[in-house]
SEMI-529666 format. One record per atom (N, C-alpha, C): x, y, z; residue in one letter. Coordinates in steps of 0.05 Angstrom, whole numbers, padded with zeros to 5 digits, always signed. Layout:
N
XYZA
...
//
This chain:
186
-01286-01066+01258M
-01279-01042+01272M
-01253-01045+01288M
-01249-01069+01299R
-01225-01074+01315R
-01200-01073+01298R
-01202-01083+01273Q
-01179-01082+01255Q
-01172-01054+01248Q
-01192-01037+01244F
-01188-01009+01238F
-01173-00995+01261F
-01181-01001+01286K
-01168-00990+01309K
-01139-00999+01310K
-01134-01025+01304R
-01106-01035+01303R
-01090-01021+01282R
-01102-01016+01259L
-01088-01002+01237L
-01080-00974+01246L
-01098-00960+01259I
-01092-00933+01269I
-01070-00935+01290I
-01072-00954+01308E
-01053-00957+01330E
-01025-00962+01320E
-01022-00979+01300F
-00995-00985+01290F
-00983-00962+01274F
-01001-00944+01264L
-00991-00921+01249L
-00983-00898+01267L
-00993-00899+01292R
-00987-00877+01310R
-00958-00878+01318R
-00943-00856+01315P
-00915-00856+01321P
-00911-00857+01351P
-00889-00870+01360P
-00883-00871+01389P
-00877-00843+01399P
-00883-00838+01425T
-00881-00812+01435T
-00859-00809+01457T
-00849-00831+01467E
-00830-00829+01489E
-00802-00838+01480E
-00783-00820+01485Y
-00755-00826+01479Y
-00738-00815+01502Y
-00715-00826+01505N
-00696-00815+01525N
-00686-00788+01516N
-00682-00770+01535D
-00671-00744+01528D
-00641-00745+01531D
-00628-00747+01508C
-00599-00750+01508C
-00584-00723+01510C
-00599-00701+01512S
-00587-00675+01512S
-00579-00666+01540S
-00589-00680+01561K
-00584-00671+01588K
-00556-00680+01597K
-00541-00661+01607L
-00515-00667+01619L
-00519-00673+01649L
-00501-00689+01660P
-00504-00695+01689P
-00502-00668+01705P
-00519-00665+01724E
-00520-00640+01739E
-00497-00637+01760E
-00487-00660+01769D
-00467-00658+01790D
-00439-00654+01779D
-00435-00658+01752N
-00409-00655+01739N
-00387-00670+01753N
-00393-00692+01765Q
-00373-00710+01778Q
-00362-00730+01758Q
-00376-00734+01735D
-00367-00754+01716D
-00344-00743+01699D
-00328-00761+01690S
-00306-00753+01673S
-00316-00748+01645S
-00300-00735+01629I
-00308-00730+01601I
-00314-00757+01587I
-00297-00777+01593R
-00301-00804+01581R
-00329-00815+01588R
-00336-00813+01613E
-00362-00824+01622E
-00386-00809+01610E
-00383-00782+01608I
-00404-00766+01597I
-00407-00772+01567I
-00385-00773+01553A
-00385-00779+01524A
-00396-00806+01518A
-00388-00826+01533L
-00398-00854+01529L
-00428-00855+01536L
-00437-00842+01557A
-00465-00842+01564A
-00481-00829+01542A
-00472-00806+01531R
-00486-00793+01509R
-00487-00811+01484R
-00464-00823+01478C
-00463-00840+01455C
-00482-00864+01458C
-00482-00876+01482N
-00501-00899+01487N
-00530-00890+01485N
-00536-00867+01495C
-00563-00856+01494C
-00571-00851+01465C
-00554-00838+01450L
-00560-00833+01422L
-00563-00859+01406L
-00545-00878+01412M
-00547-00904+01398M
-00574-00917+01404M
-00582-00916+01429A
-00608-00928+01436A
-00631-00914+01422A
-00629-00887+01421R
-00650-00871+01408R
-00652-00877+01378R
-00629-00877+01365Y
-00629-00882+01336Y
-00637-00911+01329Y
-00629-00929+01346L
-00637-00957+01341L
-00668-00960+01345L
-00678-00947+01365S
-00707-00947+01370S
-00722-00935+01346S
-00712-00912+01337W
-00725-00899+01314W
-00723-00916+01289W
-00700-00929+01286K
-00696-00946+01263K
-00716-00969+01263K
-00719-00982+01286K
-00738-01004+01289K
-00766-00995+01285K
-00774-00973+01297D
-00801-00963+01294D
-00808-00957+01265D
-00790-00943+01252N
-00794-00936+01224N
-00794-00960+01206N
-00777-00980+01212H
-00777-01004+01196H
-00803-01019+01199H
-00813-01020+01224Q
-00839-01034+01229Q
-00862-01020+01214Q
-00863-00993+01216H
-00884-00978+01203H
-00882-00981+01172H
-00857-00980+01162S
-00853-00983+01133S
-00863-01010+01124S
-00855-01031+01138N
-00863-01058+01130N
-00893-01061+01131N
-00905-01052+01152R
-00934-01055+01155R
-00949-01040+01133R
-00940-01016+01127A
-00954-01001+01106A
-00950-01014+01079A
-00925-01024+01073Q
-00920-01037+01048Q
-00936-01063+01045Q
-00937-01079+01067Y
-00952-01104+01066Y
-00982-01098+01062Y
-00992-01078+01077T
-01020-01071+01074T
-01026-01063+01045T
-01010-01045+01034A
-01014-01036+01007A
-01013-01060+00987A
-00993-01077+00991L
-00990-01100+00973L
-01014-01119+00974L
-01021-01126+00998I
-01043-01146+01002I
-01070-01134+00991I
-01076-01110+00999F
-01102-01099+00991F
-01102-01093+00961F
-01079-01086+00949T
-01078-01082+00920T
-01082-01109+00906T
-01070-01130+00917A
-01072-01156+00904A
-01099-01168+00906A
-01113-01164+00928I
-01140-01177+00931I
-01162-01162+00917I
-01158-01136+00911T
-01179-01120+00898T
-01190-01133+00873T
-01173-01140+00853P
-01184-01152+00829P
-01199-01179+00834P
-01189-01194+00853V
-01202-01219+00859V
-01230-01214+00871V
-01232-01195+00889L
-01258-01188+00901L
-01278-01178+00880L
-01268-01164+00860L
-01286-01153+00840L
-01297-01175+00822L
-01285-01199+00822L
-01296-01221+00807L
-01318-01237+00821L
-01321-01232+00847I
-01341-01246+00862I
-01369-01236+00855I
-01387-01254+00848P
-01415-01246+00841P
-01431-01241+00867P
-01430-01217+00876W
-01443-01209+00901W
-01453-01181+00899W
-01473-01174+00913D
-01485-01147+00911D
-01466-01125+00919D
-01449-01130+00938Y
-01431-01110+00948Y
-01403-01111+00938Y
-01399-01124+00915T
-01372-01128+00904T
-01358-01102+00898T
-01373-01083+00886K
-01360-01057+00879K
-01353-01042+00904K
-01370-01043+00924L
-01364-01029+00949L
-01339-01041+00963L
-01338-01068+00964L
-01316-01081+00976L
-01290-01076+00960L
-01291-01076+00934G
-01268-01070+00917G
-01259-01042+00921G
-01277-01023+00923A
-01270-00995+00928A
-01257-00992+00955A
-01268-01006+00975A
-01257-01004+01002A
-01228-01015+01004A
-01224-01038+00991T
-01196-01049+00992T
-01177-01032+00976T
-01186-01021+00954S
-01170-01003+00939S
-01163-00977+00955S
-01183-00968+00970A
-01178-00944+00987A
-01158-00950+01009A
-01160-00973+01021V
-01141-00980+01042V
-01113-00981+01031V
-01110-00994+01007A
-01083-00995+00994A
-01072-00967+00988A
-01090-00950+00979T
-01082-00922+00973T
-01074-00907+00998T
-01089-00911+01019I
-01082-00897+01044I
-01055-00907+01055I
-01051-00933+01054A
-01026-00944+01064A
-01002-00933+01048A
-01005-00932+01022T
-00984-00921+01004T
-00980-00891+01010T
-01002-00877+01014G
-00999-00848+01020G
-00985-00843+01046G
-00993-00859+01067L
-00980-00856+01093L
-00950-00862+01091L
-00943-00882+01076L
-00915-00889+01072L
-00900-00866+01060L
-00912-00853+01040A
-00899-00831+01027A
-00898-00806+01045A
-00920-00800+01059I
-00921-00776+01076I
-00901-00778+01099I
-00901-00800+01113Y
-00884-00803+01137Y
-00855-00811+01130Y
-00850-00820+01106G
-00823-00827+01098G
-00810-00849+01115G
-00826-00868+01123W
-00816-00889+01142W
-00793-00904+01130W
-00794-00911+01104R
-00772-00926+01092R
-00746-00910+01092R
-00748-00884+01084E
-00725-00867+01084E
-00714-00863+01112E
-00732-00859+01131N
-00723-00855+01159N
-00710-00880+01170N
-00721-00903+01163Y
-00709-00928+01172Y
-00680-00930+01163Y
-00675-00923+01138I
-00648-00924+01127I
-00630-00904+01140I
-00640-00879+01143R
-00624-00857+01154R
-00617-00863+01183R
-00637-00871+01199Y
-00632-00876+01227Y
-00613-00900+01231Y
-00617-00920+01214G
-00599-00943+01215G
-00570-00936+01209G
-00567-00918+01189Y
-00540-00909+01182Y
-00527-00894+01205Y
-00542-00876+01217V
-00531-00860+01240V
-00524-00878+01263V
-00542-00897+01269W
-00537-00916+01291W
-00511-00931+01286W
-00507-00940+01261H
-00483-00956+01254H
-00458-00938+01256H
-00460-00913+01247V
-00436-00895+01249V
-00429-00890+01278V
-00449-00886+01295L
-00444-00882+01324L
-00431-00907+01336L
-00441-00930+01328Q
-00430-00956+01338Q
-00401-00959+01330Q
-00395-00953+01305V
-00367-00955+01295V
-00349-00936+01310V
-00359-00911+01313E
-00343-00891+01327E
-00337-00899+01356E
-00357-00910+01369K
-00353-00919+01397K
-00332-00942+01397K
-00334-00960+01379Y
-00315-00982+01377Y
-00286-00971+01373Y
-00284-00952+01354R
-00257-00939+01349R
-00246-00926+01375R
-00264-00913+01389Y
-00255-00899+01414Y
-00247-00919+01435Y
-00263-00939+01440L
-00257-00958+01461L
-00233-00976+01455L
-00227-00980+01430T
-00204-00996+01423T
-00180-00980+01416T
-00182-00953+01417H
-00160-00935+01410H
-00150-00942+01381H
-00169-00946+01363A
-00163-00956+01337A
-00152-00934+01318A
-00156-00909+01325T
-00145-00888+01308T
-00128-00869+01324T
-00112-00853+01310E
-00094-00835+01324E
-00108-00814+01341E
-00132-00805+01333E
-00147-00786+01349E
-00157-00797+01375E
-00157-00823+01378Y
-00165-00837+01402Y
-00141-00851+01415Y
-00118-00840+01413S
-00094-00852+01423S
-00096-00857+01453S
-00084-00879+01461N
-00084-00887+01489N
-00064-00869+01506N
-00047-00855+01493S
-00027-00839+01507S
-00039-00814+01521S
-00059-00802+01510D
-00072-00779+01522D
-00102-00785+01524D
-00111-00797+01546K
-00139-00806+01548K
-00159-00783+01549K
-00151-00761+01561E
-00169-00738+01563E
-00174-00726+01535E
-00152-00723+01519K
-00155-00713+01492K
-00171-00732+01475K
-00167-00758+01479A
-00182-00778+01464A
-00212-00776+01470A
-00218-00772+01496A
-00246-00769+01505A
-00259-00744+01493A
-00244-00722+01492K
-00254-00697+01480K
-00258-00701+01450K
-00240-00714+01437N
-00243-00720+01408N
-00268-00737+01403N
-00272-00757+01421F
-00295-00775+01418F
-00321-00759+01422F
-00322-00742+01442A
-00346-00726+01447A
-00351-00708+01423A
-00330-00696+01413S
-00333-00678+01390S
-00343-00693+01366S
-00332-00717+01361R
-00340-00733+01338R
-00369-00742+01340R
-00378-00749+01363I
-00406-00757+01367I
-00425-00734+01360I
-00418-00710+01369E
-00434-00686+01362E
-00433-00680+01332E
-00410-00684+01319Q
-00408-00680+01290Q
-00427-00699+01276Q
-00428-00724+01284I
-00445-00744+01271I
-00474-00735+01273I
-00482-00727+01297V
-00510-00719+01301V
-00517-00694+01285V
-00499-00675+01286M
-00504-00650+01271M
-00504-00654+01241M
-00488-00673+01231T
-00489-00680+01203T
-00516-00691+01195T
-00526-00709+01212E
-00552-00721+01207E
-00574-00699+01208E
-00573-00681+01227V
-00593-00659+01228V
-00591-00641+01204V
-00566-00635+01196T
-00562-00617+01173T
-00573-00631+01147T
-00567-00657+01144D
-00578-00672+01121D
-00608-00672+01121D
-00620-00676+01145W
-00649-00676+01147W
-00660-00649+01139W
-00648-00628+01149R
-00657-00600+01143R
-00655-00595+01113R
-00633-00603+01100A
-00630-00600+01071A
-00652-00615+01056A
-00659-00638+01066E
-00680-00654+01053E
-00707-00640+01056E
-00712-00629+01079M
-00737-00615+01083M
-00739-00590+01065M
-00716-00576+01061Q
-00716-00553+01043Q
-00721-00562+01015Q
-00710-00585+01006R
-00716-00595+00979R
-00745-00601+00976R
-00757-00612+00997V
-00786-00619+00996V
-00802-00593+00993V
-00795-00573+01009E
-00809-00547+01007E
-00806-00534+00980E
-00782-00537+00968E
-00778-00525+00941E
-00795-00539+00920E
-00799-00565+00924K
-00816-00581+00905K
-00845-00574+00908K
-00853-00566+00932N
-00881-00559+00938N
-00883-00530+00947N
-00885-00512+00929P
-00885-00483+00936P
-00910-00475+00953P
-00930-00492+00954N
-00954-00485+00970N
-00950-00491+01000N
-00928-00503+01007T
-00923-00511+01035T
-00923-00486+01053T
-00907-00466+01045E
-00905-00442+01062E
-00932-00427+01063E
-00945-00426+01040Q
-00971-00412+01040Q
-00991-00425+01058Q
-00992-00452+01058S
-01011-00466+01074S
-01004-00464+01104S
-00978-00461+01111Q
-00970-00459+01138Q
-00974-00431+01150Q
-00968-00411+01134S
-00970-00384+01144S
-00996-00370+01137S
-01010-00381+01117G
-01035-00368+01108G
-01030-00346+01089G
-01005-00340+01083Q
-00998-00319+01065Q
-00984-00331+01040Q
-00989-00320+01017P
-00975-00329+00993P
-00946-00323+00995P
-00930-00340+00981Q
-00901-00335+00980Q
-00895-00311+00963Q
-00876-00295+00972S
-00868-00273+00955S
-00844-00282+00939S
-00842-00274+00915G
-00820-00285+00900G
-00810-00267+00879G
//
């Protein structure tokens, strides 16, 4: 029973994240400080999401692999409860595979890792004045360009996510019906 509770615990998604959307209330900070703070917050959030999804993905894959591999061996054991044990291990492997597919942990790990890396590269470009848009000659314009670019990166990720969700809904026409209780009109 304790192992089952551990399985449920590791599958539970984390619930606490920093709120990167809040601007400083006093408005005493420069554009540079605000943009860097937002970028750092977003980087921390995406890195955390990346790590969480990687951990969940690995655990689900390992669980599915191990329980799939031991099922045939268990079925060879001459014991009264062999079929029950084989069915249970097969069910655990199926559940782990299903959870991996439902939650998309592998895909999220890749997506969040990519966004984290893009934010990291953009911050590096800004701090080193590596591109013309982050020129050292006009620091306020460079800071505004940096803030704008950070928001573009996040909005691109959100837009890509939304497009992916629409593709999923198109593949499963029953999604809208099950959510609204009404059949789709078409």
